[in-house]
C-alpha positions as CSV (number, residue, x, y, z in Angstrom):
1,M,91.3,-35.3,8.1
2,E,88.8,-36.6,9.6
3,F,87.4,-33.4,10.2
4,S,87.9,-33.0,6.3
5,I,85.7,-35.6,5.3
6,F,83.3,-35.3,7.9
7,H,82.7,-31.6,7.1
8,H,82.4,-32.6,2.9
9,L,80.0,-35.2,3.9
10,R,77.4,-32.8,5.8
11,V,77.5,-30.5,2.7
12,L,77.0,-33.1,0.9
13,F,73.7,-34.3,2.8
14,F,72.9,-30.5,3.0
15,F,72.6,-30.4,-0.9
16,F,71.0,-33.5,-1.6
17,T,68.7,-32.5,0.6
18,L,67.7,-29.1,-0.4
19,S,67.3,-30.5,-4.2
20,S,65.3,-32.9,-3.2
21,Y,63.0,-30.4,-1.4
22,S,63.3,-28.3,-4.5
23,F,62.0,-31.4,-6.2
24,V,58.9,-31.9,-4.3
25,L,58.3,-28.4,-4.5
26,R,58.2,-28.7,-7.7
27,G,56.3,-31.5,-8.3
28,D,53.5,-29.8,-5.9
29,N,53.6,-27.2,-8.4
30,I,53.7,-29.2,-11.1
31,T,50.3,-31.0,-9.5
32,S,48.6,-27.5,-8.5
33,A,48.8,-26.6,-11.8
34,G,47.9,-29.8,-13.6
35,N,44.7,-29.6,-11.3
36,L,44.4,-26.1,-12.3
37,S,44.3,-27.3,-15.8
38,L,42.1,-30.2,-14.8
39,R,39.3,-28.0,-13.4
40,N,39.6,-25.2,-16.1
41,R,39.0,-28.4,-18.9
42,V,36.5,-29.5,-16.9
43,R,34.4,-25.8,-16.4
44,N,34.9,-25.1,-20.2
45,R,33.8,-28.4,-20.9
46,D,30.5,-27.5,-18.7
47,K,30.1,-24.5,-20.7
48,S,30.1,-25.9,-23.8
49,S,27.8,-28.7,-22.8
50,V,24.8,-26.1,-22.1
51,L,22.9,-26.1,-25.2
52,L,21.9,-22.6,-26.0
53,V,18.4,-21.9,-28.0
54,D,17.7,-18.9,-28.9
55,V,14.3,-17.6,-29.7
56,R,15.8,-15.6,-32.6
57,S,16.8,-18.5,-34.3
58,F,13.1,-20.0,-34.7
59,G,12.3,-16.6,-36.1
60,A,11.5,-14.1,-33.3
61,R,12.0,-10.5,-34.1
62,A,12.5,-7.9,-31.1
63,N,10.1,-4.8,-31.7
64,D,7.9,-5.7,-34.9
65,H,5.1,-6.1,-33.5
66,R,4.1,-9.5,-34.4
67,D,2.7,-12.3,-32.9
68,H,6.0,-14.6,-31.8
69,T,3.8,-17.5,-30.2
70,K,5.2,-19.8,-32.8
71,A,8.7,-19.2,-32.6
72,F,8.4,-19.3,-28.7
73,V,6.7,-22.9,-28.5
74,A,9.3,-24.3,-31.1
75,A,12.0,-22.6,-29.2
76,W,11.1,-24.2,-26.3
77,D,10.0,-27.6,-28.0
78,K,13.9,-27.7,-28.8
79,A,14.8,-26.7,-25.5
80,C,12.4,-29.8,-23.9
81,K,13.5,-32.3,-26.0
82,S,17.0,-31.5,-25.8
83,S,19.1,-34.6,-25.3
84,S,21.4,-32.0,-22.8
85,S,21.4,-32.3,-18.9
86,S,21.8,-28.3,-18.9
87,V,19.7,-25.7,-21.2
88,D,19.5,-22.3,-21.5
89,L,16.5,-21.0,-23.3
90,I,17.1,-17.1,-24.1
91,I,14.8,-14.3,-24.8
92,P,17.0,-11.5,-25.7
93,R,16.5,-7.7,-24.9
94,G,13.6,-5.9,-27.0
95,E,10.0,-6.5,-27.3
96,F,8.1,-9.5,-27.9
97,H,4.5,-9.9,-28.4
98,V,3.3,-13.6,-27.7
99,G,0.7,-16.0,-25.7
100,P,-0.7,-17.7,-24.7
101,L,2.1,-19.7,-23.9
102,R,2.3,-23.5,-22.4
103,F,5.7,-24.6,-21.6
104,S,5.0,-28.1,-20.5
105,G,6.9,-30.6,-19.3
106,P,8.7,-33.7,-18.7
107,C,11.8,-32.7,-19.9
108,T,13.0,-36.2,-19.9
109,N,16.7,-35.8,-20.4
110,V,16.8,-32.0,-19.2
111,S,17.5,-31.5,-15.4
112,N,18.7,-28.4,-15.3
113,L,16.2,-25.8,-17.8
114,T,17.0,-22.0,-17.4
115,V,14.5,-19.6,-19.3
116,R,16.5,-16.0,-19.4
117,V,14.2,-13.7,-20.2
118,K,16.2,-10.1,-20.6
119,G,13.1,-8.4,-23.2
120,N,9.6,-7.1,-22.4
121,L,7.3,-10.0,-22.9
122,K,3.4,-8.4,-24.0
123,A,0.5,-10.3,-23.3
124,S,-2.3,-11.0,-26.3
125,T,-5.0,-8.7,-25.5
126,D,-7.5,-10.6,-27.4
127,L,-9.3,-12.2,-24.1
128,S,-11.1,-15.1,-27.2
129,K,-7.2,-16.7,-27.3
130,Y,-7.7,-17.4,-23.2
131,R,-9.5,-20.5,-21.4
132,S,-11.3,-19.5,-18.4
133,G,-8.8,-19.9,-15.5
134,G,-5.6,-20.9,-17.6
135,G,-2.5,-18.7,-17.9
136,W,-0.8,-16.3,-19.9
137,I,2.4,-18.4,-20.0
138,E,2.0,-21.5,-18.5
139,F,5.0,-23.9,-16.8
140,G,3.9,-27.3,-16.1
141,W,5.3,-30.5,-15.1
142,I,8.9,-29.7,-15.3
143,N,12.0,-30.6,-12.4
144,G,14.9,-27.8,-12.4
145,L,13.2,-24.8,-14.1
146,T,15.1,-21.4,-13.7
147,L,13.5,-18.4,-14.7
148,T,15.5,-15.2,-14.6
149,G,17.1,-12.8,-16.5
150,G,15.4,-9.1,-16.1
151,G,13.2,-9.2,-18.2
152,T,9.4,-8.0,-17.9
153,F,5.9,-9.8,-18.3
154,D,3.3,-7.2,-19.4
155,G,0.2,-8.7,-18.9
156,Q,-1.5,-5.5,-20.7
157,G,-4.7,-6.1,-18.2
158,A,-5.8,-2.6,-18.3
159,V,-8.0,-3.5,-21.5
160,A,-9.3,-6.5,-19.8
161,W,-10.4,-5.3,-16.1
162,P,-13.3,-3.5,-17.4
163,F,-14.1,-7.5,-18.3
164,N,-14.0,-8.3,-14.9
165,K,-17.4,-9.6,-13.2
166,C,-15.7,-11.4,-10.3
167,T,-15.9,-8.9,-7.6
168,T,-20.3,-9.1,-8.2
169,D,-20.7,-12.5,-9.7
170,S,-19.7,-15.5,-8.2
171,N,-19.8,-17.4,-11.6
172,C,-17.6,-15.1,-13.4
173,K,-15.2,-16.0,-15.8
174,L,-11.6,-16.0,-14.6
175,L,-9.2,-13.7,-16.7
176,P,-5.8,-15.5,-17.2
177,T,-3.0,-15.2,-14.4
178,S,0.1,-14.0,-16.0
179,L,2.5,-16.7,-14.9
180,K,1.6,-19.6,-13.8
181,F,3.2,-22.7,-12.3
182,V,1.5,-26.0,-12.2
183,G,3.0,-29.3,-10.7
184,M,6.3,-27.8,-10.9
185,N,9.6,-29.1,-8.8
186,R,12.5,-27.7,-7.5
187,T,11.8,-24.1,-9.5
188,V,13.7,-20.9,-8.8
189,V,12.3,-17.6,-9.9
190,R,14.3,-14.4,-9.4
191,R,15.0,-11.3,-11.0
192,I,11.8,-10.7,-13.2
193,S,9.2,-8.2,-13.1
194,S,5.1,-8.4,-13.8
195,V,3.3,-5.5,-14.6
196,N,-0.7,-4.6,-15.0
197,S,-1.8,-8.3,-15.0
198,K,-5.3,-9.3,-16.3
199,F,-5.9,-11.4,-13.1
200,F,-2.8,-13.1,-10.8
201,H,0.3,-11.8,-11.4
202,I,2.0,-15.3,-10.3
203,A,0.1,-18.7,-9.5
204,L,1.5,-21.6,-7.8
205,V,-0.8,-24.9,-7.8
206,E,0.8,-28.0,-6.6
207,C,4.3,-27.2,-6.8
208,R,7.4,-28.4,-4.5
209,D,10.6,-26.7,-3.7
210,F,9.8,-23.5,-5.2
211,K,12.0,-20.4,-4.6
212,G,11.0,-16.4,-5.8
213,T,13.4,-13.8,-4.8
214,R,13.9,-10.2,-6.2
215,L,10.5,-10.0,-7.9
216,N,9.0,-6.8,-9.0
217,I,5.1,-6.8,-9.4
218,T,3.0,-3.7,-10.2
219,A,-0.7,-2.8,-11.0
220,P,-2.8,-0.1,-10.4
221,S,-4.4,-0.1,-6.6
222,D,-7.5,-0.2,-8.5
223,S,-7.4,-2.9,-10.6
224,P,-9.3,-6.1,-10.1
225,N,-7.7,-9.3,-8.5
226,T,-4.4,-8.6,-9.6
227,D,-3.0,-10.4,-6.4
228,G,0.8,-10.4,-7.1
229,I,1.5,-14.1,-5.5
230,H,-1.1,-17.0,-5.2
231,I,-0.2,-20.7,-3.7
232,E,-2.3,-22.9,-3.8
233,R,-1.8,-27.0,-2.9
234,S,1.8,-26.3,-2.6
235,S,4.7,-27.2,-0.3
236,N,8.4,-25.8,1.0
237,V,7.5,-22.5,-0.9
238,Y,9.9,-19.8,-0.1
239,F,9.7,-15.9,-1.2
240,S,11.6,-13.2,-0.1
241,R,13.2,-9.6,-1.0
242,S,10.6,-8.4,-3.5
243,H,8.1,-5.5,-4.0
244,I,4.4,-6.1,-4.7
245,A,2.0,-3.1,-5.0
246,T,-1.6,-4.4,-6.6
247,G,-5.0,-4.2,-6.6
248,D,-5.7,-6.9,-4.5
249,D,-3.6,-9.2,-1.9
250,C,-0.1,-9.2,-2.1
251,V,0.4,-12.5,-0.9
252,S,-2.7,-14.8,-0.9
253,I,-2.3,-18.1,0.5
254,G,-4.8,-20.4,-0.6
255,Q,-5.7,-24.0,0.3
256,G,-3.5,-27.2,0.6
257,N,-0.4,-25.3,1.5
258,S,1.9,-26.8,4.1
259,Q,5.8,-24.9,4.7
260,I,5.2,-21.4,3.3
261,T,7.2,-19.2,4.2
262,I,7.6,-15.4,3.1
263,T,9.8,-12.7,4.0
264,S,11.2,-9.7,3.3
265,I,8.3,-8.2,1.2
266,K,7.5,-4.9,0.8
267,C,3.6,-4.6,0.1
268,G,1.4,-1.7,-0.8
269,P,-0.8,-0.4,-2.3
270,G,-2.6,-3.7,-1.7
271,H,-4.9,-5.6,0.2
272,G,-1.9,-7.4,2.4
273,I,-0.9,-10.9,3.0
274,S,-3.7,-12.9,3.2
275,V,-4.2,-16.6,4.3
276,G,-8.0,-17.4,2.1
277,S,-10.0,-16.9,1.6
278,L,-10.5,-20.8,2.7
279,G,-13.9,-22.5,3.1
280,R,-15.6,-21.6,-0.2
281,Y,-15.1,-25.3,-1.8
282,P,-16.1,-29.1,-0.7
283,N,-12.9,-30.9,-0.1
284,E,-10.3,-28.2,0.9
285,K,-7.3,-29.5,1.9
286,D,-5.7,-28.1,5.4
287,V,-3.2,-25.6,5.4
288,K,-0.5,-26.1,8.1
289,G,3.1,-24.2,8.6
290,L,3.4,-21.3,7.2
291,V,5.9,-18.2,8.2
292,V,5.4,-14.6,7.3
293,R,8.3,-12.5,8.9
294,D,10.6,-9.1,8.7
295,C,7.9,-7.8,6.1
296,K,6.7,-3.9,5.6
297,M,2.9,-2.9,4.8
298,S,2.8,0.8,3.4
299,G,-0.9,2.3,2.7
300,T,-2.8,-1.8,2.3
301,T,-6.0,-1.7,3.2
302,N,-5.2,-4.9,5.1
303,G,-2.0,-5.9,6.9
304,I,-2.0,-9.3,8.0
305,R,-5.3,-10.9,7.3
306,I,-6.8,-14.6,8.0
307,K,-10.4,-14.9,6.0
308,T,-12.7,-18.1,5.5
309,W,-16.3,-18.3,4.2
310,A,-19.2,-18.4,6.4
311,D,-21.3,-21.8,5.7
312,S,-18.0,-23.8,4.4
313,P,-19.3,-27.0,2.5
314,G,-16.7,-29.0,4.3
315,L,-14.7,-29.2,7.5
316,S,-10.5,-28.2,7.1
317,A,-8.1,-26.4,9.2
318,A,-5.4,-23.5,9.4
319,T,-3.2,-24.3,11.9
320,N,0.7,-23.5,13.1
321,M,0.5,-19.8,11.3
322,T,3.4,-17.2,12.5
323,F,3.4,-13.4,11.8
324,E,6.9,-12.4,13.3
325,N,8.3,-8.4,12.7
326,I,6.0,-6.9,10.4
327,V,5.8,-3.0,10.4
328,M,2.3,-1.2,9.2
329,N,2.3,2.3,7.8
330,N,-0.9,3.6,7.3
331,V,-3.0,0.5,7.5
332,T,-6.8,0.2,7.8
333,N,-6.7,-3.1,9.2
334,P,-3.0,-4.2,10.9
335,I,-4.3,-7.6,12.1
336,I,-7.3,-9.3,10.8
337,I,-9.0,-12.4,11.4
338,D,-12.6,-12.6,9.4
339,Q,-14.3,-15.8,9.6
340,S,-17.5,-14.3,7.4
341,Y,-15.6,-13.3,4.7
342,C,-17.6,-12.2,1.5
343,P,-16.2,-10.1,-1.2
344,F,-19.9,-9.5,-3.0
345,S,-22.2,-6.9,-2.3
346,S,-25.1,-9.4,-0.7
347,C,-24.3,-12.0,1.8
348,T,-27.1,-13.4,3.9
349,S,-25.9,-16.9,5.1
350,N,-25.8,-17.1,9.0
351,V,-24.3,-20.5,8.9
352,P,-20.8,-20.2,10.8
353,S,-17.4,-21.2,8.9
354,K,-16.3,-24.7,9.2
355,V,-12.7,-24.1,8.9
356,K,-11.0,-24.5,12.6
357,L,-7.9,-21.4,13.3
358,S,-5.2,-22.8,15.6
359,E,-1.8,-22.1,16.8
360,I,-1.7,-18.5,15.1
361,Y,1.4,-16.1,16.6
362,F,1.6,-12.4,15.9
363,K,4.7,-11.4,17.3
364,N,6.6,-7.8,16.9
365,I,3.9,-6.0,14.9
366,R,4.2,-2.3,14.8
367,G,3.2,0.3,12.9
368,T,0.1,2.9,13.0
369,S,-3.3,1.9,11.6
370,S,-5.4,4.4,9.4
371,S,-8.6,3.3,11.6
372,R,-9.5,2.8,15.1
373,V,-10.2,-0.7,15.2
374,A,-6.1,-2.1,14.5
375,V,-7.0,-5.7,15.8
376,Q,-9.9,-7.7,14.8
377,L,-10.2,-11.2,15.9
378,H,-13.6,-12.5,14.5
379,C,-13.7,-16.0,14.5
380,S,-16.4,-18.7,14.0
381,R,-18.9,-19.5,16.6
382,G,-19.2,-22.8,15.1
383,M,-15.5,-23.3,15.4
384,P,-13.9,-20.7,17.7
385,C,-10.1,-20.0,17.2
386,K,-8.0,-21.6,19.3
387,K,-4.1,-21.0,20.7
388,V,-4.2,-17.6,19.3
389,Y,-1.2,-15.4,21.1
390,L,-0.3,-12.1,20.7
391,E,3.4,-10.7,21.3
392,N,4.5,-7.1,21.9
393,V,2.1,-5.4,19.6
394,H,2.3,-1.7,19.2
395,L,-0.1,-0.2,16.7
396,S,-0.9,3.6,16.9
397,L,-3.2,5.8,15.3
398,S,-1.8,7.5,11.8
399,S,-1.7,10.9,11.6
400,S,-3.7,10.9,8.6
401,A,-6.7,9.3,10.5
402,V,-6.8,11.9,13.2
403,G,-8.8,14.8,13.0
404,G,-7.2,18.4,13.4
405,S,-9.0,19.7,16.5
406,E,-7.7,15.7,18.3
407,K,-4.5,16.4,16.9
408,K,-4.2,19.4,19.3
409,Q,-5.9,17.9,22.3
410,S,-3.3,15.4,22.8
411,R,0.3,14.2,21.5
412,N,-0.4,10.8,22.3
413,I,-3.6,10.7,20.7
414,G,-2.5,7.6,18.6
415,S,-1.9,5.5,21.1
416,E,-4.8,6.4,23.0
417,A,-7.4,6.2,20.3
418,V,-6.9,2.3,18.6
419,S,-8.9,-0.4,20.0
420,S,-9.5,-4.0,19.2
421,S,-12.4,-6.4,18.8
422,C,-12.4,-10.2,19.7
423,R,-15.3,-12.5,18.7
424,Y,-15.2,-16.0,20.0
425,V,-11.6,-16.0,20.7
426,R,-9.8,-16.2,23.9
427,A,-6.0,-15.0,23.0
428,K,-3.4,-15.1,24.7
429,Y,-1.2,-11.8,25.3
430,I,2.6,-11.4,25.9
431,G,4.4,-8.1,26.3
432,T,3.2,-5.1,25.0
433,Q,-0.2,-4.6,24.1
434,I,-1.4,-1.3,21.9
435,P,-4.3,-1.6,21.8
436,P,-5.5,-3.0,24.6
437,P,-6.5,-6.4,24.8
438,C,-9.8,-7.4,24.3
439,H,-11.6,-10.2,25.6
440,Y,-14.3,-12.4,24.5
């Protein structure tokens, strides 16, 4: 009898425990399902809270060849003045003729403003519409802008390039930059294309926390002043994974910049990646904290170039700059410091540059040079370069630069034929050095 009672109690206890455990599991499942449902509601609410603004709602029509500038401005006003915290401005597929356009902030209530360009925007070819030094499309004084969508900005520069006198006239009228960003904070630009800009493709002025990636920038190799990306007086800027083929610098780092990173850029044709030109104007600010790495130059006139004007009107400096893991393919001047820079036909000044260059690192630079002077370090006699380091540089003469008889004479002509040239610098060398080091 005692055994039977004890046995029944154990059975009851087992079923009670099992049912309690099942309730807990069901409770957890109910809780999990409740949380999932809550997350879905929040997600759907977030989606519904994004204000969608479509340029077609303001009269823009794709492929009708009319000027849609007013429609785009009206759409921007709607987006920027919205009370929603998140806004998507939609430019759909198709061709739209616009410009010039100024998308200005502040957009007081909008913390995330996305401009989705899916179509092909074409710039006006009437140069009288543009102000000198301005932009075709300008974004200014906005926090939290994202420009994306896979679309194309066509500057239609071919009609304007004949009017560019800046290669011969220092007081020339500047043609418009295709995309200009002024006074921006927390900006992302990704998956867009820029073709045939009248002047620069993309320019940053006084921007902070700017990220650009997956950009495709193209213009003919003989198009004047079509710099791919120009950066000035900006900080915490990052450009990566982009292809740039232009008639000027793929990337140019102007005065007053700090903490700039350029990585995974394919450059060519063009003039390479440049620091400068610096020292042309009074009151220029210093450049510091530049990193250029994992880039490839193909058929460019320069690889990595630092250029400063002679007879600078004031003192400035460029320091703490690293160029690392750069591949040169048939580049005319793979590594060049030029402190007597002048792009004009006549430059007579004998006064040395007042831009101080220091803490410059060239690391793991390899490939081919189309000229026999593969490394040129020509610094200012008034302010010689300080702390210039070259580590593991291997540049040989490209086959296109070697004559037929020379090719027959030696298989090693590439490594034997290149040289380096130094002025007013005592560089420090680490590891492989081809061409051999030069000693000033």
